[in-house]
Backbone atoms as SQL, in Angstrom:
CREATE TABLE atoms (id INTEGER PRIMARY KEY, chain TEXT, resi INTEGER, resn TEXT, atom TEXT, x REAL, y REAL, z REAL);
INSERT INTO atoms VALUES
  (1, 'A', 1, 'UNK', 'N', 24.383, 21.514, 22.955),
  (2, 'A', 1, 'UNK', 'CA', 23.176, 21.405, 23.739),
  (3, 'A', 1, 'UNK', 'C', 23.557, 21.677, 25.193),
  (4, 'A', 2, 'UNK', 'N', 22.776, 22.504, 25.841),
  (5, 'A', 2, 'UNK', 'CA', 23.095, 22.867, 27.219),
  (6, 'A', 2, 'UNK', 'C', 22.778, 21.720, 28.174),
  (7, 'A', 3, 'UNK', 'N', 23.327, 21.833, 29.368),
  (8, 'A', 3, 'UNK', 'CA', 23.095, 20.810, 30.388),
  (9, 'A', 3, 'UNK', 'C', 21.614, 20.721, 30.727),
  (10, 'A', 4, 'UNK', 'N', 20.936, 21.869, 30.810),
  (11, 'A', 4, 'UNK', 'CA', 19.510, 21.841, 31.144),
  (12, 'A', 4, 'UNK', 'C', 18.694, 21.178, 30.035),
  (13, 'A', 5, 'UNK', 'N', 19.094, 21.386, 28.774),
  (14, 'A', 5, 'UNK', 'CA', 18.400, 20.714, 27.666),
  (15, 'A', 5, 'UNK', 'C', 18.595, 19.209, 27.731),
  (16, 'A', 6, 'UNK', 'N', 19.826, 18.777, 28.044),
  (17, 'A', 6, 'UNK', 'CA', 20.093, 17.341, 28.144),
  (18, 'A', 6, 'UNK', 'C', 19.332, 16.726, 29.321),
  (19, 'A', 7, 'UNK', 'N', 19.258, 17.449, 30.431),
  (20, 'A', 7, 'UNK', 'CA', 18.517, 16.938, 31.583),
  (21, 'A', 7, 'UNK', 'C', 17.030, 16.814, 31.247),
  (22, 'A', 8, 'UNK', 'N', 16.500, 17.802, 30.540),
  (23, 'A', 8, 'UNK', 'CA', 15.087, 17.748, 30.139),
  (24, 'A', 8, 'UNK', 'C', 14.846, 16.601, 29.172),
  (25, 'A', 9, 'UNK', 'N', 15.773, 16.387, 28.247),
  (26, 'A', 9, 'UNK', 'CA', 15.647, 15.278, 27.307),
  (27, 'A', 9, 'UNK', 'C', 15.660, 13.943, 28.045),
  (28, 'A', 10, 'UNK', 'N', 16.591, 13.761, 28.966),
  (29, 'A', 10, 'UNK', 'CA', 16.667, 12.513, 29.736),
  (30, 'A', 10, 'UNK', 'C', 15.408, 12.322, 30.589),
  (31, 'A', 11, 'UNK', 'N', 14.896, 13.406, 31.172),
  (32, 'A', 11, 'UNK', 'CA', 13.670, 13.320, 31.965),
  (33, 'A', 11, 'UNK', 'C', 12.494, 12.892, 31.091),
  (34, 'A', 12, 'UNK', 'N', 12.419, 13.458, 29.896),
  (35, 'A', 12, 'UNK', 'CA', 11.324, 13.120, 28.977),
  (36, 'A', 12, 'UNK', 'C', 11.424, 11.676, 28.519),
  (37, 'A', 13, 'UNK', 'N', 12.636, 11.206, 28.226),
  (38, 'A', 13, 'UNK', 'CA', 12.823, 9.804, 27.838),
  (39, 'A', 13, 'UNK', 'C', 12.430, 8.890, 28.994),
  (40, 'A', 14, 'UNK', 'N', 12.786, 9.276, 30.208),
  (41, 'A', 14, 'UNK', 'CA', 12.392, 8.491, 31.372),
  (42, 'A', 14, 'UNK', 'C', 10.877, 8.431, 31.530),
  (43, 'A', 15, 'UNK', 'N', 10.220, 9.546, 31.281),
  (44, 'A', 15, 'UNK', 'CA', 8.753, 9.580, 31.362),
  (45, 'A', 15, 'UNK', 'C', 8.146, 8.689, 30.279),
  (46, 'A', 16, 'UNK', 'N', 8.685, 8.745, 29.074),
  (47, 'A', 16, 'UNK', 'CA', 8.205, 7.874, 27.990),
  (48, 'A', 16, 'UNK', 'C', 8.395, 6.405, 28.363),
  (49, 'A', 17, 'UNK', 'N', 9.554, 6.095, 28.943),
  (50, 'A', 17, 'UNK', 'CA', 9.840, 4.718, 29.347),
  (51, 'A', 17, 'UNK', 'C', 8.815, 4.239, 30.386),
  (52, 'A', 18, 'UNK', 'N', 8.461, 5.117, 31.326),
  (53, 'A', 18, 'UNK', 'CA', 7.458, 4.790, 32.338),
  (54, 'A', 18, 'UNK', 'C', 6.095, 4.536, 31.682),
  (55, 'A', 19, 'UNK', 'N', 5.718, 5.400, 30.722),
  (56, 'A', 19, 'UNK', 'CA', 4.433, 5.227, 30.024),
  (57, 'A', 19, 'UNK', 'C', 4.382, 3.920, 29.243),
  (58, 'A', 20, 'UNK', 'N', 5.467, 3.591, 28.564),
  (59, 'A', 20, 'UNK', 'CA', 5.503, 2.335, 27.811),
  (60, 'A', 20, 'UNK', 'C', 5.472, 1.147, 28.769),
  (61, 'A', 21, 'UNK', 'N', 6.089, 1.286, 29.938),
  (62, 'A', 21, 'UNK', 'CA', 6.007, 0.229, 30.941),
  (63, 'A', 21, 'UNK', 'C', 4.563, 0.004, 31.379),
  (64, 'A', 22, 'UNK', 'N', 3.809, 1.093, 31.524),
  (65, 'A', 22, 'UNK', 'CA', 2.385, 0.965, 31.869),
  (66, 'A', 22, 'UNK', 'C', 1.618, 0.273, 30.753),
  (67, 'A', 23, 'UNK', 'N', 1.942, 0.624, 29.521),
  (68, 'A', 23, 'UNK', 'CA', 1.294, -0.033, 28.372),
  (69, 'A', 23, 'UNK', 'C', 1.639, -1.520, 28.334),
  (70, 'A', 24, 'UNK', 'N', 2.892, -1.843, 28.644),
  (71, 'A', 24, 'UNK', 'CA', 3.314, -3.252, 28.639),
  (72, 'A', 24, 'UNK', 'C', 2.545, -4.046, 29.705),
  (73, 'A', 25, 'UNK', 'N', 2.329, -3.437, 30.878),
  (74, 'A', 25, 'UNK', 'CA', 1.590, -4.156, 31.910),
  (75, 'A', 25, 'UNK', 'C', 0.123, -4.325, 31.510),
  (76, 'A', 26, 'UNK', 'N', -0.382, -3.442, 30.684),
  (77, 'A', 26, 'UNK', 'CA', -1.775, -3.534, 30.254),
  (78, 'A', 26, 'UNK', 'C', -1.944, -4.457, 29.049),
  (79, 'A', 27, 'UNK', 'N', -1.036, -4.349, 28.059),
  (80, 'A', 27, 'UNK', 'CA', -1.202, -5.084, 26.811),
  (81, 'A', 27, 'UNK', 'C', -0.220, -6.241, 26.635),
  (82, 'A', 28, 'UNK', 'N', 0.648, -6.427, 27.594),
  (83, 'A', 28, 'UNK', 'CA', 1.597, -7.529, 27.501),
  (84, 'A', 28, 'UNK', 'C', 2.686, -7.251, 26.472),
  (85, 'A', 29, 'UNK', 'N', 3.151, -8.302, 25.857),
  (86, 'A', 29, 'UNK', 'CA', 4.274, -8.218, 24.926),
  (87, 'A', 29, 'UNK', 'C', 3.781, -8.035, 23.483),
  (88, 'A', 30, 'UNK', 'N', 2.818, -7.141, 23.296),
  (89, 'A', 30, 'UNK', 'CA', 2.282, -6.880, 21.952),
  (90, 'A', 30, 'UNK', 'C', 3.370, -6.259, 21.071),
  (91, 'A', 31, 'UNK', 'N', 3.290, -6.517, 19.784),
  (92, 'A', 31, 'UNK', 'CA', 4.300, -6.018, 18.848),
  (93, 'A', 31, 'UNK', 'C', 4.410, -4.497, 18.900),
  (94, 'A', 32, 'UNK', 'N', 3.275, -3.819, 19.017),
  (95, 'A', 32, 'UNK', 'CA', 3.302, -2.361, 19.053),
  (96, 'A', 32, 'UNK', 'C', 4.042, -1.850, 20.288),
  (97, 'A', 33, 'UNK', 'N', 3.842, -2.511, 21.409),
  (98, 'A', 33, 'UNK', 'CA', 4.509, -2.110, 22.646),
  (99, 'A', 33, 'UNK', 'C', 6.004, -2.379, 22.543),
  (100, 'A', 34, 'UNK', 'N', 6.371, -3.516, 21.954),
  (101, 'A', 34, 'UNK', 'CA', 7.801, -3.816, 21.752),
  (102, 'A', 34, 'UNK', 'C', 8.457, -2.761, 20.876),
  (103, 'A', 35, 'UNK', 'N', 7.753, -2.350, 19.810),
  (104, 'A', 35, 'UNK', 'CA', 8.321, -1.318, 18.922),
  (105, 'A', 35, 'UNK', 'C', 8.494, -0.001, 19.659),
  (106, 'A', 36, 'UNK', 'N', 7.507, 0.375, 20.473),
  (107, 'A', 36, 'UNK', 'CA', 7.637, 1.601, 21.254),
  (108, 'A', 36, 'UNK', 'C', 8.826, 1.519, 22.212),
  (109, 'A', 37, 'UNK', 'N', 8.985, 0.381, 22.878),
  (110, 'A', 37, 'UNK', 'CA', 10.117, 0.205, 23.793),
  (111, 'A', 37, 'UNK', 'C', 11.437, 0.287, 23.028),
  (112, 'A', 38, 'UNK', 'N', 11.476, -0.280, 21.838),
  (113, 'A', 38, 'UNK', 'CA', 12.676, -0.212, 21.011),
  (114, 'A', 38, 'UNK', 'C', 12.962, 1.236, 20.601),
  (115, 'A', 39, 'UNK', 'N', 11.907, 1.972, 20.261),
  (116, 'A', 39, 'UNK', 'CA', 12.091, 3.381, 19.895),
  (117, 'A', 39, 'UNK', 'C', 12.662, 4.184, 21.058),
  (118, 'A', 40, 'UNK', 'N', 12.197, 3.904, 22.259),
  (119, 'A', 40, 'UNK', 'CA', 12.700, 4.629, 23.429),
  (120, 'A', 40, 'UNK', 'C', 14.149, 4.254, 23.703),
  (121, 'A', 41, 'UNK', 'N', 14.491, 2.983, 23.527),
  (122, 'A', 41, 'UNK', 'CA', 15.894, 2.574, 23.681),
  (123, 'A', 41, 'UNK', 'C', 16.767, 3.329, 22.692),
  (124, 'A', 42, 'UNK', 'N', 16.278, 3.471, 21.462),
  (125, 'A', 42, 'UNK', 'CA', 17.039, 4.180, 20.427),
  (126, 'A', 42, 'UNK', 'C', 17.177, 5.668, 20.779),
  (127, 'A', 43, 'UNK', 'N', 16.093, 6.270, 21.285),
  (128, 'A', 43, 'UNK', 'CA', 16.164, 7.663, 21.723),
  (129, 'A', 43, 'UNK', 'C', 17.221, 7.839, 22.811),
  (130, 'A', 44, 'UNK', 'N', 17.253, 6.910, 23.737),
  (131, 'A', 44, 'UNK', 'CA', 18.219, 6.975, 24.833),
  (132, 'A', 44, 'UNK', 'C', 19.647, 6.868, 24.303),
  (133, 'A', 45, 'UNK', 'N', 19.867, 5.946, 23.378),
  (134, 'A', 45, 'UNK', 'CA', 21.195, 5.787, 22.777),
  (135, 'A', 45, 'UNK', 'C', 21.604, 7.054, 22.044),
  (136, 'A', 46, 'UNK', 'N', 20.687, 7.608, 21.246),
  (137, 'A', 46, 'UNK', 'CA', 20.998, 8.819, 20.491),
  (138, 'A', 46, 'UNK', 'C', 21.259, 10.010, 21.405),
  (139, 'A', 47, 'UNK', 'N', 20.495, 10.130, 22.484),
  (140, 'A', 47, 'UNK', 'CA', 20.702, 11.232, 23.424),
  (141, 'A', 47, 'UNK', 'C', 22.076, 11.137, 24.078),
  (142, 'A', 48, 'UNK', 'N', 22.480, 9.919, 24.453),
  (143, 'A', 48, 'UNK', 'CA', 23.797, 9.744, 25.072),
  (144, 'A', 48, 'UNK', 'C', 24.916, 10.052, 24.077),
  (145, 'A', 49, 'UNK', 'N', 24.738, 9.640, 22.822),
  (146, 'A', 49, 'UNK', 'CA', 25.739, 9.956, 21.800),
  (147, 'A', 49, 'UNK', 'C', 25.809, 11.458, 21.551),
  (148, 'A', 50, 'UNK', 'N', 24.660, 12.119, 21.561),
  (149, 'A', 50, 'UNK', 'CA', 24.632, 13.559, 21.355),
  (150, 'A', 50, 'UNK', 'C', 25.362, 14.276, 22.478),
  (151, 'A', 51, 'UNK', 'N', 25.193, 13.778, 23.687),
  (152, 'A', 51, 'UNK', 'CA', 25.865, 14.389, 24.835),
  (153, 'A', 51, 'UNK', 'C', 27.372, 14.150, 24.790),
  (154, 'A', 52, 'UNK', 'N', 27.775, 12.945, 24.407),
  (155, 'A', 52, 'UNK', 'CA', 29.202, 12.608, 24.370),
  (156, 'A', 52, 'UNK', 'C', 29.921, 13.209, 23.170),
  (157, 'A', 53, 'UNK', 'N', 29.264, 13.220, 22.028),
  (158, 'A', 53, 'UNK', 'CA', 29.877, 13.699, 20.789),
  (159, 'A', 53, 'UNK', 'C', 28.962, 14.717, 20.114),
  (160, 'A', 54, 'UNK', 'N', 28.840, 15.905, 20.693),
  (161, 'A', 54, 'UNK', 'CA', 27.920, 16.877, 20.105),
  (162, 'A', 54, 'UNK', 'C', 28.386, 17.315, 18.714),
  (163, 'A', 55, 'UNK', 'N', 27.450, 17.418, 17.780),
  (164, 'A', 55, 'UNK', 'CA', 27.820, 17.890, 16.454),
  (165, 'A', 55, 'UNK', 'C', 28.132, 19.386, 16.495),
  (166, 'A', 56, 'UNK', 'N', 28.741, 19.856, 15.447),
  (167, 'A', 56, 'UNK', 'CA', 29.065, 21.276, 15.347),
  (168, 'A', 56, 'UNK', 'C', 27.759, 22.067, 15.292),
  (169, 'A', 57, 'UNK', 'N', 27.694, 23.147, 16.040),
  (170, 'A', 57, 'UNK', 'CA', 26.489, 23.964, 16.046),
  (171, 'A', 57, 'UNK', 'C', 26.352, 24.712, 14.732),
  (172, 'A', 58, 'UNK', 'N', 25.121, 24.849, 14.295),
  (173, 'A', 58, 'UNK', 'CA', 24.823, 25.552, 13.052),
  (174, 'A', 58, 'UNK', 'C', 24.629, 27.025, 13.386),
  (175, 'A', 59, 'UNK', 'N', 25.342, 27.908, 12.690),
  (176, 'A', 59, 'UNK', 'CA', 25.178, 29.332, 12.995),
  (177, 'A', 59, 'UNK', 'C', 23.757, 29.800, 12.648),
  (178, 'A', 60, 'UNK', 'N', 23.287, 30.753, 13.417),
  (179, 'A', 60, 'UNK', 'CA', 21.949, 31.294, 13.173),
  (180, 'A', 60, 'UNK', 'C', 21.926, 32.012, 11.824),
  (181, 'A', 61, 'UNK', 'N', 20.828, 31.864, 11.118),
  (182, 'A', 61, 'UNK', 'CA', 20.698, 32.534, 9.823),
  (183, 'A', 61, 'UNK', 'C', 20.368, 34.001, 10.042),
  (184, 'A', 62, 'UNK', 'N', 20.637, 34.777, 9.045),
  (185, 'A', 62, 'UNK', 'CA', 20.420, 36.219, 9.161),
  (186, 'A', 62, 'UNK', 'C', 18.940, 36.578, 9.162),
  (187, 'A', 63, 'UNK', 'N', 18.097, 35.659, 8.720),
  (188, 'A', 63, 'UNK', 'CA', 16.673, 35.947, 8.684),
  (189, 'A', 63, 'UNK', 'C', 16.304, 36.895, 7.570),
  (190, 'A', 64, 'UNK', 'N', 17.114, 36.925, 6.526),
  (191, 'A', 64, 'UNK', 'CA', 16.842, 37.814, 5.403),
  (192, 'A', 64, 'UNK', 'C', 15.487, 37.477, 4.806),
  (193, 'A', 65, 'UNK', 'N', 14.704, 38.480, 4.581),
  (194, 'A', 65, 'UNK', 'CA', 13.370, 38.284, 4.024),
  (195, 'A', 65, 'UNK', 'C', 13.347, 38.703, 2.565),
  (196, 'A', 66, 'UNK', 'N', 12.611, 37.951, 1.800),
  (197, 'A', 66, 'UNK', 'CA', 12.448, 38.255, 0.384),
  (198, 'A', 66, 'UNK', 'C', 11.036, 38.762, 0.186),
  (199, 'A', 67, 'UNK', 'N', 10.918, 39.937, -0.379),
  (200, 'A', 67, 'UNK', 'CA', 9.613, 40.540, -0.615),
  (201, 'A', 67, 'UNK', 'C', 8.937, 39.854, -1.799),
  (202, 'A', 68, 'UNK', 'N', 7.710, 39.389, -1.587),
  (203, 'A', 68, 'UNK', 'CA', 6.924, 38.776, -2.649),
  (204, 'A', 68, 'UNK', 'C', 5.792, 39.747, -2.970),
  (205, 'A', 69, 'UNK', 'N', 5.698, 40.184, -4.222),
  (206, 'A', 69, 'UNK', 'CA', 4.675, 41.180, -4.548),
  (207, 'A', 69, 'UNK', 'C', 3.259, 40.600, -4.442),
  (208, 'A', 70, 'UNK', 'N', 2.308, 41.473, -4.126),
  (209, 'A', 70, 'UNK', 'CA', 0.901, 41.080, -4.024),
  (210, 'A', 70, 'UNK', 'C', 0.197, 41.070, -5.373),
  (211, 'A', 71, 'UNK', 'N', 0.841, 41.595, -6.386),
  (212, 'A', 71, 'UNK', 'CA', 0.209, 41.686, -7.700),
  (213, 'A', 71, 'UNK', 'C', 0.089, 40.298, -8.320),
  (214, 'A', 72, 'UNK', 'N', -0.958, 40.071, -9.121),
  (215, 'A', 72, 'UNK', 'CA', -1.126, 38.759, -9.762),
  (216, 'A', 72, 'UNK', 'C', -0.008, 38.483, -10.765),
  (217, 'A', 73, 'UNK', 'N', 0.289, 37.195, -10.912),
  (218, 'A', 73, 'UNK', 'CA', 1.287, 36.791, -11.904),
  (219, 'A', 73, 'UNK', 'C', 0.698, 36.920, -13.306),
  (220, 'A', 74, 'UNK', 'N', 1.557, 37.094, -14.266),
  (221, 'A', 74, 'UNK', 'CA', 1.137, 37.171, -15.662),
  (222, 'A', 74, 'UNK', 'C', 0.652, 35.795, -16.119),
  (223, 'A', 75, 'UNK', 'N', -0.434, 35.759, -16.889),
  (224, 'A', 75, 'UNK', 'CA', -0.943, 34.498, -17.432),
  (225, 'A', 75, 'UNK', 'C', 0.072, 33.837, -18.359),
  (226, 'A', 76, 'UNK', 'N', 0.962, 34.615, -18.947),
  (227, 'A', 76, 'UNK', 'CA', 1.998, 34.069, -19.831),
  (228, 'A', 76, 'UNK', 'C', 2.896, 33.085, -19.082),
  (229, 'A', 77, 'UNK', 'N', 3.057, 33.303, -17.800),
  (230, 'A', 77, 'UNK', 'CA', 3.911, 32.440, -16.989),
  (231, 'A', 77, 'UNK', 'C', 3.377, 31.014, -16.945),
  (232, 'A', 78, 'UNK', 'N', 2.061, 30.854, -17.027),
  (233, 'A', 78, 'UNK', 'CA', 1.440, 29.549, -16.880),
  (234, 'A', 78, 'UNK', 'C', 0.895, 28.980, -18.185),
  (235, 'A', 79, 'UNK', 'N', 1.190, 29.596, -19.303),
  (236, 'A', 79, 'UNK', 'CA', 0.670, 29.119, -20.581),
  (237, 'A', 79, 'UNK', 'C', 1.253, 27.741, -20.903),
  (238, 'A', 80, 'UNK', 'N', 0.371, 26.787, -21.214),
  (239, 'A', 80, 'UNK', 'CA', 0.802, 25.462, -21.643),
  (240, 'A', 80, 'UNK', 'C', 1.131, 24.503, -20.507),
  (241, 'A', 81, 'UNK', 'N', 0.842, 24.856, -19.282),
  (242, 'A', 81, 'UNK', 'CA', 1.117, 23.944, -18.169),
  (243, 'A', 81, 'UNK', 'C', -0.185, 23.447, -17.572),
  (244, 'A', 82, 'UNK', 'N', -0.124, 22.268, -16.942),
  (245, 'A', 82, 'UNK', 'CA', -1.290, 21.702, -16.271),
  (246, 'A', 82, 'UNK', 'C', -1.315, 22.145, -14.815),
  (247, 'A', 83, 'UNK', 'N', -2.506, 22.240, -14.259),
  (248, 'A', 83, 'UNK', 'CA', -2.656, 22.506, -12.830),
  (249, 'A', 83, 'UNK', 'C', -2.580, 21.171, -12.109),
  (250, 'A', 84, 'UNK', 'N', -1.464, 20.909, -11.435),
  (251, 'A', 84, 'UNK', 'CA', -1.296, 19.635, -10.745),
  (252, 'A', 84, 'UNK', 'C', -2.326, 19.497, -9.633),
  (253, 'A', 85, 'UNK', 'N', -2.829, 18.294, -9.490),
  (254, 'A', 85, 'UNK', 'CA', -3.784, 18.010, -8.428),
  (255, 'A', 85, 'UNK', 'C', -5.202, 18.363, -8.801),
  (256, 'A', 86, 'UNK', 'N', -5.401, 19.032, -9.908),
  (257, 'A', 86, 'UNK', 'CA', -6.741, 19.416, -10.332),
  (258, 'A', 86, 'UNK', 'C', -7.141, 18.686, -11.606),
  (259, 'A', 87, 'UNK', 'N', -6.349, 17.728, -12.005),
  (260, 'A', 87, 'UNK', 'CA', -6.652, 16.983, -13.217),
  (261, 'A', 87, 'UNK', 'C', -6.148, 17.648, -14.468),
  (262, 'A', 88, 'UNK', 'N', -5.618, 18.823, -14.333),
  (263, 'A', 88, 'UNK', 'CA', -5.034, 19.522, -15.477),
  (264, 'A', 88, 'UNK', 'C', -6.101, 20.225, -16.296),
  (265, 'A', 89, 'UNK', 'N', -5.706, 21.341, -16.816),
  (266, 'A', 89, 'UNK', 'CA', -6.585, 22.091, -17.706),
  (267, 'A', 89, 'UNK', 'C', -5.978, 22.028, -19.097),
  (268, 'A', 90, 'UNK', 'N', -6.715, 21.507, -20.048),
  (269, 'A', 90, 'UNK', 'CA', -6.185, 21.309, -21.398),
  (270, 'A', 90, 'UNK', 'C', -6.846, 22.251, -22.375),
  (271, 'A', 91, 'UNK', 'N', -7.268, 23.389, -21.908),
  (272, 'A', 91, 'UNK', 'CA', -7.910, 24.346, -22.788),
  (273, 'A', 91, 'UNK', 'C', -7.183, 25.668, -22.659),
  (274, 'A', 92, 'UNK', 'N', -7.445, 26.527, -23.600),
  (275, 'A', 92, 'UNK', 'CA', -6.818, 27.855, -23.552),
  (276, 'A', 92, 'UNK', 'C', -7.328, 28.624, -22.348),
  (277, 'A', 93, 'UNK', 'N', -6.474, 29.406, -21.771),
  (278, 'A', 93, 'UNK', 'CA', -6.887, 30.209, -20.604),
  (279, 'A', 93, 'UNK', 'C', -7.412, 31.528, -21.031);
């Protein structure tokens, strides 16, 4: 991760922390606000770990495309199967 990406991440976490602080002043110590503050603390911890111990970068994929034909599939392919989410069809097609 580049330095500019890390700076942007830290800036965004700081902005989130400010927003949650505003929520805390409005709603007090509500459970939802505490959870949000905990989430931001976790984001901050993870960002610092990422900066200190960056994982190995994943090489870019070749972007190979697989051509899918526009022609309809054969009905034989679907013989004897149910249409999931539609309650299933139990009759001959």
